[in-house]
C-alpha positions in Angstrom: 225.8 62.4 107.9 223.9 63.7 110.9 224.6 67.3 109.8 223.0 66.7 106.4 219.9 65.2 108.1 219.6 68.1 110.5 220.1 70.6 107.6 217.5 68.8 105.5 215.1 68.8 108.5 215.7 72.5 109.1 215.1 73.3 105.4 211.8 71.3 105.4 210.6 73.2 108.5 211.6 76.6 107.0 209.9 75.7 103.7 206.8 74.5 105.6 206.6 77.8 107.6 207.0 79.8 104.3 204.1 77.8 102.7 202.0 78.4 105.8 202.8 82.2 105.7 201.8 82.4 102.0 198.6 80.4 102.6 197.7 82.5 105.6 197.8 85.7 103.5 196.1 84.7 100.3 194.1 87.9 100.0 194.2 89.9 96.8 194.5 93.4 98.1 193.3 95.1 94.9 190.2 92.9 94.8 189.6 93.4 98.5 189.6 97.2 97.9 186.9 96.8 95.2 184.6 95.0 97.7 184.9 97.5 100.6 181.6 99.1 101.7 178.1 98.2 102.6 176.6 95.2 100.8 172.8 95.6 100.7 170.8 92.7 99.4 168.5 93.2 96.4 167.4 89.5 96.2 168.2 86.3 97.9 167.5 82.6 97.3 168.2 79.8 99.8 167.9 76.1 98.9 166.0 77.0 95.7 163.4 79.2 97.5 163.2 83.0 97.3 163.9 84.7 100.6 161.6 87.7 101.3 163.8 90.6 102.3 161.5 92.4 104.7 162.0 94.0 108.1 162.1 90.6 109.8 164.8 89.2 107.5 166.8 92.3 106.6 170.6 91.7 106.6 173.5 93.9 105.6 177.2 93.2 105.4 179.7 96.0 106.0 183.2 95.1 104.8 186.0 97.3 106.2 189.5 96.0 105.8 189.3 92.3 106.2 186.4 92.4 108.7 182.8 92.0 107.8 180.2 93.2 110.3 176.9 91.4 109.8 173.8 93.5 110.6 170.4 91.7 111.0 167.3 93.8 111.5 169.5 96.8 112.2 171.5 95.1 115.0 175.1 93.8 114.9 174.7 90.0 114.6 178.4 89.1 114.4 181.6 89.4 112.4 183.4 87.5 109.8 187.1 87.7 108.8 188.3 87.4 105.2 190.8 84.5 105.1 191.1 84.0 101.4 190.2 86.2 98.4 191.1 85.7 94.8 189.5 86.8 91.5 190.7 84.3 89.0 188.5 82.6 86.4 184.9 83.4 85.8 184.1 83.7 89.5 186.0 85.0 92.5 186.4 83.1 95.7 186.1 84.3 99.3 186.7 82.3 102.5 185.4 83.9 105.7 186.1 82.6 109.2 183.3 83.0 111.6 183.6 82.8 115.3 180.2 82.3 116.8 180.1 81.8 120.6 183.6 80.5 120.5 183.0 78.0 117.7 185.0 78.7 114.6 183.8 77.8 111.1 184.6 78.6 107.5 182.2 79.9 105.0 183.3 79.5 101.4 181.7 81.3 98.6 181.8 82.2 94.9 181.2 85.7 93.7 180.9 87.8 90.6 181.4 91.6 90.7 179.8 93.7 88.0 180.2 97.4 88.7 178.7 98.0 92.2 176.6 94.8 92.1 178.0 91.6 93.7 176.4 88.2 93.3 177.5 85.7 95.9 176.8 82.0 96.4 177.6 80.3 99.7 177.1 76.9 101.2 176.5 76.1 104.9 179.3 76.8 107.3 182.2 74.3 106.8 180.7 73.0 103.6 182.5 72.8 100.3 182.5 75.9 98.1 179.6 76.0 95.6 180.7 75.3 92.0 178.2 77.7 90.4 176.2 80.8 91.1 172.9 79.1 91.7 170.7 77.9 94.5 168.8 74.8 93.5 166.4 72.8 95.8 168.4 70.5 98.0 171.7 72.4 97.5 171.6 74.3 100.8 173.2 77.1 98.9 172.4 80.8 99.4 172.5 83.0 96.3 172.4 86.7 97.0 172.6 89.8 94.8 173.7 92.9 96.6 174.5 96.5 95.8 177.8 97.8 97.3 177.9 101.4 98.5 181.0 103.1 99.8 180.6 104.5 103.3 
């Protein structure tokens, strides 16, 4: 009786660890390869308002492997780590983990890749993933269209 309970407990623990391992590596390698390179914004909208992409607000993402280096005004502003990436349905999903001054947060976004153009829509850190590629007033969503160039 005790042996059965111990065996059942061990099986649940092993299955739990297997599920964690699968969840921890939910990155589609083929899709990740398509997204590699420098993402240079063409247009951006935040909370329904167009963002002027001038020298004072110029940002670039460089994706290499699973790491995104964020450049703001030509300087490295931080890094993001791809935690989840899948391209199912009309939009793909990416989850980034950000570690800013020791505080970790998740950024969940939708994306659509067309050739070398990627359209992304992200909410605020730790917010729910947007459900559409749009940024309406009050949504706090950031919609960005970028060109991807390979380095």
